[in-house]
C-alpha positions in Angstrom: -5.8 -54.3 -57.1 -6.1 -56.7 -54.2 -4.7 -55.5 -50.9 -2.1 -57.8 -49.4 -2.9 -58.8 -45.8 0.1 -59.6 -43.5 0.1 -62.8 -41.5 -0.3 -61.0 -38.1 -3.4 -59.1 -39.3 -4.9 -62.3 -40.8 -4.2 -64.2 -37.6 -6.0 -61.6 -35.5 -8.9 -61.6 -37.9 -9.0 -65.4 -37.8 -9.1 -65.4 -34.1 -12.0 -62.9 -34.0 -13.9 -64.9 -36.6 -13.4 -68.1 -34.7 -14.6 -66.5 -31.4 -17.8 -65.5 -33.2 -18.3 -69.1 -34.4 -17.5 -70.5 -31.0 -20.1 -68.2 -29.4 -22.6 -69.7 -31.9 -21.8 -73.4 -31.0 -21.0 -72.8 -27.3 -23.2 -69.9 -26.3 -22.6 -70.7 -22.6 -19.0 -69.3 -23.2 -20.1 -66.1 -24.9 -19.1 -63.8 -22.0 -15.7 -65.6 -21.4 -14.3 -66.0 -24.9 -11.7 -63.4 -26.0 -8.4 -63.2 -27.8 -5.5 -63.9 -25.5 -3.6 -60.6 -25.8 -0.6 -62.0 -23.8 0.0 -64.8 -26.4 2.8 -63.2 -28.3 4.7 -62.1 -25.1 4.1 -65.4 -23.2 4.1 -67.8 -26.2 0.7 -69.0 -25.0 -2.5 -70.2 -26.6 -4.6 -67.9 -28.8 -8.1 -67.7 -27.2 -8.9 -67.3 -23.5 -12.1 -68.4 -21.8 -12.2 -72.2 -22.7 -11.4 -73.6 -19.3 -9.0 -76.5 -19.5 -8.2 -76.1 -23.2 -5.4 -74.3 -25.0 -6.7 -73.2 -28.4 -4.3 -72.7 -31.3 -5.8 -70.8 -34.3 -4.5 -71.0 -37.8 -6.1 -69.1 -40.7 -4.3 -69.7 -44.0 -5.0 -69.6 -47.8 -3.9 -73.3 -48.0 -3.0 -75.8 -45.3 -0.8 -78.7 -46.2 -0.4 -82.0 -44.2 3.1 -80.9 -43.1 1.5 -77.6 -41.8 -1.0 -79.6 -39.7 1.8 -81.5 -38.0 3.7 -78.3 -37.2 0.6 -76.5 -36.0 -0.3 -79.6 -33.8 3.2 -79.7 -32.3 2.8 -76.0 -31.4 -0.6 -76.6 -29.9 0.6 -79.5 -27.8 3.7 -77.5 -26.5 1.5 -74.6 -25.5 -1.1 -76.8 -23.8 1.6 -78.7 -21.9 3.1 -75.5 -20.6 -0.2 -74.4 -19.2 -1.4 -77.9 -18.1 -4.3 -77.8 -20.6 -5.7 -79.9 -23.4 -4.5 -79.0 -26.9 -7.0 -78.0 -29.5 -6.2 -76.8 -33.0 -8.7 -74.7 -35.0 -7.8 -74.3 -38.7 -9.5 -72.7 -41.7 -8.4 -72.3 -45.3 -9.8 -69.7 -47.6 -13.4 -70.5 -48.7 -13.6 -73.5 -46.4 -15.2 -74.3 -43.0 -13.4 -74.4 -39.7 -11.8 -77.7 -38.9 -10.9 -78.7 -35.3 -8.2 -81.2 -34.3 -8.2 -82.8 -30.9 -6.5 -85.8 -29.2 -8.4 -89.1 -29.5 -8.0 -89.4 -25.7 -10.0 -86.2 -25.3 -12.9 -87.7 -27.3 -12.9 -91.1 -25.7 -11.0 -91.9 -22.4 -10.2 -95.4 -23.6 -7.7 -94.2 -26.2 -4.0 -94.2 -25.6 -2.8 -90.9 -24.3 -0.4 -89.9 -27.0 0.3 -86.4 -28.3 1.4 -87.1 -31.9 -0.7 -85.9 -34.8 -1.4 -89.5 -35.7 -3.3 -89.8 -32.4 -5.8 -87.0 -33.2 -9.1 -86.6 -34.9 -10.3 -83.8 -37.1 -13.9 -82.7 -36.4 -16.3 -79.9 -37.2 -17.0 -77.0 -34.8 -20.4 -78.5 -33.8 -18.6 -81.8 -33.0 -16.0 -80.0 -31.0 -18.8 -78.3 -29.0 -20.1 -81.7 -28.0 -16.5 -82.8 -27.0 -16.0 -79.6 -25.0 -19.3 -80.1 -23.1 -18.6 -83.8 -22.5 -15.1 -83.0 -21.1 -16.4 -80.3 -18.7 
């Protein structure tokens, strides 16, 4: 019989898994990256140690387009509250991590809009390039 995992436990596990992957693609952040333990109380972003960015992490069995819009809205709100750039990390079961960022954070010439239609979805390796370029 398969053990049911509650969403909070899966969320914590997803955050830990992502931190391991981020340490692989951004080894210069290895000592800084950690789960933001104040996130539930403060309503803040999920991972600390990414200066200037407010990471939102979602780990689900299946992610639908409507979910992405909702997740992105949450990421933007949290980033705005802390005067940071929103970044959404998502992973479905048996899939690779996907990263959503604003187009304006990839190329300064883009219009600075926060809607999901003004974002790009990239791999972790591509995000590492974007992160370094923005630093």
